[in-house]
N, C-alpha and C positions, 0 to 999 in steps of 0.2 A: 504494500500500500504506500502511495506517495503522500508525503505530508503536504497540506495546502500551504502555498506561499503567502507570507504576510503582506499586507499593504505597506507602502512607505510610511514612515513615522508621521508625516504631516497629513496623512489621509486616514482618518478613523471613521469607520462605519457608524452611522447613527442607529442605535438599537430600535428606535421607533419608526425609522424611515426605510423606504425600499432601497435596495442596493442601487437600482437604476430607476430614475424618473425621467420620462420623456414627456414634456409639458407643452402641448399645443404647437408642435413643430410643423412649420410650413417651409417649402422650398419650391422654386419654379425655375425652369430652364427655357429661356427664350419665349416666355409667355405660356409655356406648358407647365401646369401645376403637377409636380411629382408627389408631393405630400401636402395635405391640407388639414392643418390643425390636428395632427395625430398625437395622441397621448397614450402612454403605457406606464404602468407601475410594476416593477419586477422585484419581488421580494428576494432576499438572500436565500439561496438554496433551491430556488424554483427551477423547473424545466418547462419552459413555455415555447410555443411555436407561433410564428407569424406566417400566415398563408394568404393566398390570393392568386388570381389569374396573372398571366404574363403582363408586365407593365403596371402592376398594382402599386409599386413603390417599395417593395420589400428590401431590395438591395440598396436603394437610396437611403432607406432608414438606417441600415447598417453603416453606410458611408458617412452619415451624419453623426452617428454615435462614435465612430472611430476617428473623426476629424478630417476625413478626406473631403467632405463637403461642409460648408457653413450654412446652417439654416437661415432663411430670410427672417423668420420669426420663431419665437418659442425658446424654451430652455431645455438643456439636457444636464442632469445632475447625477453624478456617480459617487457613491459612498459619501454623500453630503457635500460634494465639491462640484461646482459648475465647470462644465467642459467648454464653455464658450470661447475661451482664449487659448485652449490647449491644442498643441500640434499633435499629429499622429504618434510621434515617438514618445511624447510625454504621456499621452493617453495609454499607450502600451505599458509604460512604466507604472502608471497608476493601477494597472491590473486588468485591462481589457485586451483580449486577444481575439483573433478571428481567422476563419478560413474564407476562401473566395469561391465564387460560382465557377470560374475558370481557374484551374490549378495554377498557383503562382509559386514555383519552386526553381531552384538552381539545378537544371537538369543534368549538367555536367559534373555536379558534385555528388558525393555519396549520400546515402540516407543519414548516416551519423553526422556528416559535415553540415547537412541542412538543419538537423536538430541543434547542433552547436551554435549555429547562427541565431537560433531562437534564444540562446543563453547570453548572447552578446550584450544585451542591455543591462545585464547584472554584473558585468565585469567592472571592477573599481580601479584596477591598474590601468595606466595609460599606455599609449603606443610605445613610448620609450622603454617602459618596464617590460613590455612584451618583446621588443626588438633585442633587448639585452638579456632576456631570459632570467630576470630577477626572481629571487625566491618567492616574493609575494604573488607575482604573476603565475609562477608554476603551481603554487598552492591553489590559486583560484581556478586554474585550468583543470586540475585534478578534481576539484569539487564540481565544476560544471560538466565535465565529461561523465562523472558518476551519475549526475542527474539525467543526462541524456541517455545513458545506458539503462537507467530505471524506466524511462519512457519507452525505449525500444522493447523492453520486456513487457511492459504494461500493454502495449499495442501488438505484441507478438510480431515484431519487425526485426528480430535478431538475424533471421536468414537474409534480410536485405541490408544489413548493417553497412557492408562495404561495397555494395553495388551502386552504380550510377543510377540516380533517380530516373533519368531519361530512358533507362532500359527496363523499368518496371511497368507492369500493366496499370491502367488508369485507376483501378480500384485500390491498388497498393500505393500509388502516388497520393491519392486522397488521404490515406492513413498517414503517410509521411507528412503531409501538410498539417493534418490534425496534430501529429506529434510535435511539429515545430511550434504550433500555437501553444500547446501544453508546456513546451520548454520555456516559454516566457514567464511561467508561473502565474497564470491569471486567476482572478477572482470571478470574472465574468467571461464566458466563452461564447462567441457568436459564430454559428455554423451556417454557411450559406450554401444550401443544396449539397450537403456532404455525401448523399447517396447517388448523385448523378453519375451515370456511367458504370455503376456497380451491378454485379449479378445479384440474383435473388438471395443466394447464399451469403454474399458479401454484405447485402443490406441487413439480413438477419443478424449477422455478426456485429454490424455497426450499431444496431439497437442496443445490444448488450454493452458495447463499449461506451456509448453515450450515458447509459444508466450508471455504469461504473464511474465515469468521470464525475457525475453528479454526486453519487453516494459515497464512493471511496475517496475521491480527491476533494470533495466538498466544494465543487465549482458550480456556480449558477450558470445555466445554459439557456440561450435563446437560439431557436432553430428556425431557419427558413427552408422550406422543403416542399416539393411538388408531389411527393408520394404521400397521398392522404392516408393510406392505410398505416404507414409508418408513423405519421403525425398523430393520428387518433389513438394509437396504441401506446404512445410514450409520453404525451404531454400532460402536465397538470392542468393547464388551460391554454386556450388558443385565441389569438387575435386575427381578424380577417381584414385585409385591405382590398380595396377595389378603386382603381383610378385615383390613388393617393389618399383615399378617405377610409378611416376605420369604420366598417359597417357592422361589425359584430365582435363580441368577446364572450367567452364562456368555456365550459368544459366541452368534451367531444360531443356528447349527446345534444347539448344546447346549440352548438355551432352547426351540426349536421341538420338540425330541424329548423334552422333560421331561414325564413323565406328570402331575405336579402342575399344570404350566402348561396342558396340554391339558384337564385336568379343570376348572380355574378358568374357562377361556374357553368350553368346550363342554358342561360339565356331566357328570354321572355317566352311565354306559352306558345307564341306563334312560330318559335324556332329561331328567332333572332337573338343575338347576344348583345345586350345593352351595355 
């Protein structure tokens, strides 16, 4: 079992507040509204999903949370701290990690090397200490390499440890990307369509891994996923976006029975999709 990584000293979670609070967030691109007053409250320890048709704004929401986009309006608060002025690297240091809809890995590097890149933000020794091989840098390297090896074991990636990521099938690449995100030591993990391109067997295995990440590593998880069977079987609750608007929120049964959700996915009764 991996020990959960602590937040930095200057970021203490508020016991009575959600770990993540998205408050009336809106953003538009060239006059097209991608998110329209979207709000989410994510408690510590939750495993929630955000679903919706293509173009609903799910990945845009992740990009706002991780600092890749700046919302036009609204607030995003993580562990009691506003992320309004935080850059992506600072947000990662605060304890938010993510995977991407399209795998973003260094394909010429090995699995282990990709995971070690995830540990880079935790290095305290500078480039000079690394270049000179000073004792403090060597001690840090041993510590971070051990952490990466733990994650390899956790995700059953030891057989791919020294293989170039570009030589791995897509399903294994997605696990490597998940491992690199875990290597950053997050408190909140954002998974953007992690099962895309996986076989049925790999998806079933992924479900168990996500549950273990939440339960054993004590990491809060937000999942964006098109496989509704996977979503319904794993989520504490589900938020539904359509054309940038949150149209529903609730448990699996409530969301499945919601007329707005049915309309968003299946279209109007005459067969059109509004």
